[in-house]
N, C-alpha and C positions, 0 to 999 in steps of 0.2 A: 595391489598397493594398499597398505593400511591407512586408516583415517589420519593418523598423526604424520605419517610419511607424506601423504597428499598435502597436508597443510604446510609441512616444512618445505616441500619442493615448489609450492605455489604461493608462498606467504605474501609476497608483495602485491600480487593481483587480487588475492582474496581479501587482504586488508584494505586495499583501495576500494573494492566494491562495498565492503562493510562500512567504511567511513562515508562513502557517498550516500548510502541509505541512512546512516546515523544522522548526518547533517541535513538530510531532507526533512527532519523533524520540525525545523523552523517554519516549514510551509504545510505541515500536517494539521488536520483539524484538532487533534487532541491537544496540540500545543497552542494554536491560535485561540481555542475556546477557553483557555485558562484566563484570558483577558475579556471574556464575553460579558461578564457582569459590569466591569468598568466601562466597556465600550457602549453597552446599552444605556448606562446611566449618563455618560458624558454626551452622547449623541441623541438622547431622548428617544430610543428605539424600544419597541416591544419585542417579545420573543419572535413573533411572526415577522415584524419589520426587519430585525437583524437577520433572521433566517432567510428572508427574501433577498436582502442585499448580498448575503454570503452566497446564496444560490446563484444569483445573476453573475457575480464576479467569478465564481467557480465555473459556471457554464461558459463564460467568455474564455477562460483559460483552457477549457476542454476543446472548444472550437479552434483554438490556436495550436494545440498540441500536435495534430497530424501534420501541420506544416512545419513547425519548429522541430518536432521529434524525428523527422526523417533525416536530419543532419547527421545522426549517429551512424548511418549507413555509408557516409562519405568522408567524415572527419573523425580523427582519432579521439579516444576517450579523454585523453589529457587536454587536448585543445578545446573540446566541448566543456570540460570542467572550468577552464579559464574564462569561459563566457558566462556560464550559468551561476557560479557561486557569487561573483560580484553583483549580478542582477538580483539574486536572492538577498544579499546583504543590503542592497539599496532599498528593497521592499521593506526590510526590517527597520531601516532608518526612517522610512516614510511612516511606518506604523507608530513610531515614537513621536514624530513631529506633527502628524496630521491632526487638523481640527475641523476639517470640512468633510461632509459625508461623501462627496464625489471623490476626494482624495483617498478616503477610507476604502471605497469600492476599488479604486485603482491599486491600492496597496494589497488588498486581499487577492486581487487578480495576479499580481506579481508573486506573492507568496505561494499561491497554489500552482501557478505555471512552472516556476523555477524550483520550487521546493518539492511538493508532492509529485509534480509531473516530471520535470526533466532530470532532477537528481536521481530519482529511483529508476527512471527509464534508461538513463545512461549506464547505471550499474548493472541492471538485470539483463539488458541487451548484450553488454560485454560478456557477462558470464555465460549466456546462452550461445554466443558465437565462439568464444574462446575454448569452451569445453564441450566434449561430446559424450564419451562413456561416463565421465564423472560429473556430468552437468548437474545432476541432482545435488551432489555434495557441494559443488561450487555455488549454486544458487542458494542453498540452505545457509551457507556460511555468510554470503553477502547480505542476505536479508536479515541476519541477526542484528544489523545496524539499527533497524527499526525498533527492535526490542530493547536494545541498549538505550536508545533515545527515550522510549516510553518508560523505561525503568528509572531513569535518572533525571531527565529534563523537567517533567511536571513538578516534582517535589522541589527541585533546585529553583525553578522559576517562581514558585509560590513563595519560597523563603526570600529570594532576591527581591521580589516585588514588595514584600512586607518591609524590607530594609530600605530600598531606594525608590520604590514606586514602579508601577507597571510600565510606564513609558521609558524610563531610564533602563529598565531591564531589557527592553527591545534594542536599545542602543548597545548594550553589552553583548547581546546576541549577534548584532551586525559586526561588531569588532572581532568577536570570536570566529565568525565565518571567514573574515579576511585575513586575520593574523595566524590562525591555526589550521582551519579546514582547507583553505586554498593551497598553501604551499605543501601541506602534508599529502593531499590526494594527488597533486600534480607530480610530486617526486615518485610516488608509488606507481602511478599509471602511465608515466611517460614512455615506458617500453611496452609494446603490445605483445600479448601472448599468442602463440599459434598452437592449434590442436596437435597433439603428439600421438604417434603410433603406440607409444608405451602406455597411453591412457587406457587402451583396450577398445573392444568393439562397442558400438552403440546398440543398446537393447532394442529400442523401437525408434525407427527413423522414418521420415517422410519419404515417399516414393519419388518425389521431385520437389523443387523449390517453387512455391506459389508466389505470384505477385500480389501486391495489396489489392489491386482491382479484382483479381480472381477470388481472393479470400472474402471480399465484401459481397460477392455474388453467391457465396457458398451458404446454403440454408443451415448447415450444421454449425457454422460459426455463430450464427445468431441464437440458435438454441443453446449452445454452450454458454453464451453470455448470461442467460437466465440464472445459471448457477454461479458462474464466475464473479458476477457483480454483487452477489448477495452479501459476502462478508464485508466488503467496503461500504456498501449502502447501510447495512445494519450497524456496524461498528461506528461509523462516522456519525450517524444520526444520534446514537446514544451518547457518544462523547461530546457532541456539539451541545446537547441539552443537559450536560452533566450537572450544571449548577441548579437547574430546575429539578432534576431528579433528586439531588441531594436535599433540597428544600422539601420536596414531597415526602421523602422517606424519613426525614429528621436526622439525617447523617450530617457529617461535617465535610467540607471540601478537602481538608487535610486527610481524612479517612479515605475518601475516594481517590485522591492523588496517590496516596500510599499504596492503594490496592493495585495500581498499575504494575507494581513489582511482581505480584502474583501472576498477572497475565504475562509479563515478560519472561518469567522463569519457565512457565509452561510453553510459551511460544518458542523459546530457545530449544527446549528439550524436544518438542515435536517438530520443529524445523529440521533438526539434525536427524531425527527418526524418519521424517518425511523424505529427506535427501537420500538416506539409505534405501528406503522403500522404492523411491523413484528409480534409482540405479538398478534395483533388483527386479522390479515388476513393471516399470514404466509409469509415466504420469497419467496416461490414458486409462490404465487399469485401475488407478486409484480414484478416478472421478466420482464414483457413486458414494464414497464414504466421507468426504471432507466436510460436508455440511451437517452431519449428525451432531457433533458437539456444539455447533453454532445454534442449532435449534434448541438443544438442551439449555444452553446459556441464556437464551431469551426467556424460556419458560421459568427458569430460576429467578431472573431479575423481575419478571412480571408478578410472580406469586409470593416471593419471600421479602418481608419487610424488615427483618432483623438485620443487624449490621454485618453478620457473617455472610449474608446473601451476596453482598458486593464482591467478596473474595471468591465465593463459589462461581459467580458469574464470570469474573475475570479469569479464573483458572480454566473454565470450559471454553471461554472465548479464545484464550491463549492456545489451546489445543487446535481449534479450528484455524486460527491465524497461522500457527506454525506449519500445519499441513498445507494450507492453501498458498502460503507465500512461496514455498518450495515448488509446489505443484504447478502454479501459474508460470513460474520462470522456466520450467522445462516443457510445459505443455505445447506451447506454440511452435517451437522448433521441431518437436516430435511430429506434429500434424502437418505443418506447412513449410518446413525447412528453415535454413538459417541465412540464405542469401539476402532476402529482403526482410529480415527479422526486425530491424529498426522501424521500418515503415509500418509493418503489421502491428508491432507492439505499441506504436504511437497511437494507432486507432483504438486498441484495447484500453490503453491507459486513459485516452481521452474519454472513452465511454465510461470507464471507472470513475473518472473525475466528475463526469456528468451525473452518474448515479449518486456519488457522494454529495453533489450539489443539490440534487432533488430531495434527498432525505431530510436535511435540516429545514428546508423551506416548507415542504409539505407537512412535516410533523409540527413545525412551529405554528402553522395555521390551524391544525387540528387541536393543538393545545389552546390556542386563543379561542377556539370554538367549543372549549370545555369537553373535548373528547378525551376519555381516560388515557393517560400516557401508559400505564401498565397494560391496558388492553391493546394499545398499538404495538407494544413490544411483544405481547403474546401472539399477535397476528404475524409478526416477523418470524417468530419461531415456527409457527405452522407452515409458513411459506418455505422455510429451510427444509423441513421434513419432506414436503411435497417435491422439492427440487432433487432430492436424493434419487427418487424413482426416475425422474427425467434424465439425470446424468447417467444412470444405468443404461437407459435406452441409447443415449448418445455415444457412450463408450463402446458399446457393442457395434453400433453403426460405423464408427471410425475404424475399428479393427477389421470389419468386413470390407470397408471401402479400400483400405490399404491392401488387403489380400487380393482384391480385384485388380487394382492398379499394377501390382507386382506381376500378376498373372498375365496381364496385357503386355507388359514390357518384355516378359520372357518370350511370349508368343511372337 
């Protein structure tokens, strides 16, 4: 089946997944941090203070996700959508109206849990379960919503905030979620898709369906996370402190916001390339390579002070984001099966949220301690390169383990 024929035959489900990830942007760090300067000023917070608040609220959402996220194994995508979008909109309203630091913490908790957490979790779990042979393509298209959001929303929010203020802009965001996102996604996803024999055979499949408890006891799972969590940790940390980075480099916030387009373009291209590669070689086979461009992006941002450096950084980061977004959507069903995919992914997403929470908090304290921010970014790049070798080891181990399980089943 050609790429365009695949889109034509599955348009409603692919579009629904894409819109879920697109509208998750209102709970993503890159969007929330656009108001970081005003929040710190109005609440009297330092970089470390706001980073700590953000970290604690995000950690709380991560602890909640394994309990909330398992709902996708038992409730349809459309019904879950009817729950999580109103909650995300309520958090956006709270951001606009809050004047107390406790309410700010609760607001960030809601944005992170229902935005970054449940919106993305709902979309990618559906793609992983509904598609088998074309899982890579389905995930790559659904994740393009993230890039659509990164390409359009930061610049739009900056312009809107300049016109009506940052608080009123959050009210507009809430209205948009309720009046546009909710009815649109519900109509697209109200009919569930079933895997079809015409999709073709699955290239790499789990020998059996693992339960969440079994996965949590698997040492390979925890080693995998050393690499899987790196893009989210590094990207979130850099985006959260984008205002400080812009001031440090002498750039403008408009320049940095505009550079998201470069990242989004590269992410879209390499998400689609990654989808094709996953369907051809498997997600497991691609594990050793996805962190290489991430390491390069960190080294560029650390060493280059000229304004072109931000575009080079964003382009390389987009390559890594594109490959990893597709890879992670297909990886877990390949290794652990799809029966308990929602429960398993809820743990992965919770740990990802945990990692994204730790980054801003730890880095904020290091900034307050006068530790060079470019040096911190360089260390992130070196870590990415080291993890490439770890992922090579894990990939080979997973392939050997599957061969052994299949042999046991045959015997």
